[in-house]
C-alpha positions in Angstrom: 12.6 6.6 2.8 9.0 5.2 1.2 7.7 2.1 1.7 3.9 1.1 0.0 2.2 -2.1 0.2 0.2 -2.5 -2.6 -2.8 -4.9 -3.4 -6.3 -5.0 -4.0 -8.6 -5.0 -0.7 -9.1 -7.7 1.9 -5.4 -9.4 1.1 -4.1 -8.4 4.4 -1.9 -5.2 3.4 -2.9 -3.9 6.9 -1.8 -6.3 9.3 1.6 -6.6 7.0 2.1 -2.8 7.7 2.0 -2.7 11.9 4.2 -6.4 11.6 6.5 -4.2 9.4 6.1 -1.4 12.2 6.8 -3.3 15.0 9.4 -5.5 13.5 11.2 -1.9 12.9 10.2 -0.3 15.9 12.1 -3.5 17.5 15.2 -2.2 15.2 14.9 1.3 17.0 13.6 2.5 13.4 12.1 6.1 13.6 9.2 4.3 11.2 5.7 6.3 11.1 2.3 4.1 9.0 -0.3 6.3 6.8 -3.0 4.3 7.3 -6.0 3.5 4.5 -7.0 7.1 3.5 -10.5 5.1 1.6 -11.7 4.4 5.2 -11.8 8.2 6.1 -13.6 9.2 3.0 -16.8 11.4 2.9 -17.8 10.7 -0.7 -18.8 6.8 -1.5 -16.3 4.3 -1.8 -16.0 0.4 -2.8 -18.0 -0.1 -6.1 -20.0 3.4 -5.4 -17.6 5.2 -5.6 -17.1 8.2 -8.4 -14.5 10.5 -9.3 -15.0 13.1 -6.2 -14.5 9.8 -4.0 -11.1 9.0 -5.3 -10.2 12.7 -6.3 -10.6 13.0 -2.2 -8.6 9.9 -1.8 -5.7 10.4 -4.2 -5.5 13.9 -2.8 -5.4 13.2 0.9 -3.2 10.5 -0.1 -0.6 12.5 -0.7 -0.8 15.2 2.0 -0.8 12.5 5.0 2.4 10.8 3.2 3.6 14.4 3.0 3.8 15.1 6.7 4.4 11.6 7.4 7.8 12.0 5.8 8.3 15.3 6.8 8.2 13.7 10.7 10.3 10.0 10.2 12.8 8.4 8.8 10.7 5.6 6.9 7.2 5.7 6.0 4.8 2.9 5.7 2.2 3.4 3.8 -0.9 0.8 3.5 -1.8 1.4 0.1 -0.3 4.0 -2.7 -1.5 6.7 -5.3 -1.6 3.6 -7.6 -3.7 1.3 -6.2 -6.1 4.2 -5.4 -6.1 5.5 -8.5 -6.8 2.3 -10.0 -10.3 2.5 -8.0 -11.1 5.7 -9.8 -9.8 3.4 -13.5 -12.6 0.7 -12.5 -15.6 3.3 -11.5 -14.6 5.9 -14.1 -12.7 4.5 -17.1 -9.4 5.9 -18.3 -8.1 9.4 -16.7 -5.3 11.2 -19.0 -5.6 14.7 -16.8 -4.3 12.6 -13.4 -1.8 11.6 -15.2 1.3 14.1 -14.9 0.9 13.7 -11.5 0.7 10.4 -10.3 3.6 9.9 -12.8 5.8 12.4 -10.7 4.2 11.0 -7.7 5.1 7.1 -8.1 8.6 8.6 -8.6 8.6 9.2 -4.3 8.9 5.3 -3.7 11.3 4.2 -2.4 10.1 0.3 -2.7 6.4 -0.4 -3.8 4.7 -4.2 -2.6 2.5 -5.8 -4.4 0.4 -8.1 -2.3 -1.2 -11.1 -3.9 -4.9 -12.2 -3.7 -4.6 -15.4 -1.0 -8.3 -15.2 0.8 -11.4 -14.0 0.0 -12.6 -10.4 1.6 -14.7 -10.4 4.4 -16.8 -7.7 6.0 -15.3 -5.9 8.7 -18.3 -2.3 7.9 -16.4 -0.9 5.0 -15.0 -3.4 3.3 -16.5 -4.7 -0.1 -16.7 -8.4 -0.4 -17.9 -8.8 -4.1 -15.6 -11.3 -5.5 -15.3 -10.0 -8.6 -14.9 -6.4 -8.2 -11.6 -7.3 -6.0 -10.1 -9.3 -9.1 -10.9 -6.9 -11.5 -9.0 -3.9 -8.6 -5.8 -6.9 -9.0 -6.1 -7.1 -12.3 -5.7 -2.8 -12.6 -2.7 -3.3 -10.9 -1.0 -5.3 -12.4 -2.5 -4.1 -15.6 -1.0 -0.5 -14.7 2.9 -1.7 -12.8 3.1 -3.5 -16.4 2.3 -0.9 -19.1 3.9 1.7 -16.4 6.9 -0.8 -15.9 7.2 -0.4 -12.2 9.2 -3.2 -10.5 7.1 -3.4 -7.5 8.6 -6.5 -5.1 5.6 -8.9 -5.6 5.0 -11.3 -2.5 3.5 -15.2 -3.0 -0.1 -16.1 -2.5 1.4 -19.2 -1.5 4.0 -17.8 0.9 2.1 -15.3 3.1 3.8 -16.7 6.7 7.2 -15.0 4.9 5.7 -12.1 3.9 6.9 -10.3 6.4 10.4 -11.6 6.2 11.0 -11.3 2.6 10.1 -7.1 2.6 12.8 -6.7 5.6 15.7 -8.3 3.7 14.1 -5.0 1.3 13.5 -2.8 4.1 16.2 -2.8 6.4 19.9 -2.7 4.3 18.2 1.1 2.7 17.7 2.3 6.4 21.3 1.7 8.3 18.9 0.0 11.4 20.2 0.2 15.3 20.9 -3.4 16.1 17.6 -4.9 17.6 16.3 -3.6 21.1 15.4 -8.0 21.3 17.9 -10.2 19.6 16.3 -13.5 20.1 13.4 -12.1 18.8 15.4 -11.1 15.1 14.5 -14.3 13.5 10.2 -13.8 14.4 
C-alpha cells in the first residue's frame, strides 16, 4: 500500500508523515517513509526550478517509491509525483510529454491526502517563503486533482489537531494491523 501526502510547501506534510509513521510503528505495521526528494536535488528548486530539475525530482521520486515498496508493505510519501509535477508546470507551462507517465504513476497510489495551507511557510534553509508562490502551487494542485478526477482525502485547515486521526482512520483498515503495542497511546 502506498499513501502520499500532497500539498504545497510549508503546510506540514513532513510533520504529518512522521506522526503517521510513529503511530503505525506502535501498531507493529512495517512502514517506510519516502522523504521529500526536492531537498536532495542538485539543480535549482523553488521559484528558480527548471525542466531539468523537475525531471530529476520526478524520476527520483519514482525510484525512491519503487525501492521502498520493494521492501515494505506500507509506504508513506512526503509528496507525490502530482505535486512535484505542479512545480514543473508552474515553472515551464503544460508538459504533454509527461502526461502518460504521470497518469500511469498516479494509479500506483492507494491514497492521496491533500494537506491545505494553514500557515505561512517558514525559512528552513531550503523552503521558499514567498506567499504568492505557495498559493500558486496549491491552486495548481487543486486544478490537477479536479482535472484528473482524483478523489483525495482533503484535510481541513482548521482541523489540524485531528489530521493524524483522520488519515489513520483511512489507513488502518487497509493494512490489517496487529493490535497496538502501546494500547494506552491508541487515542493519541
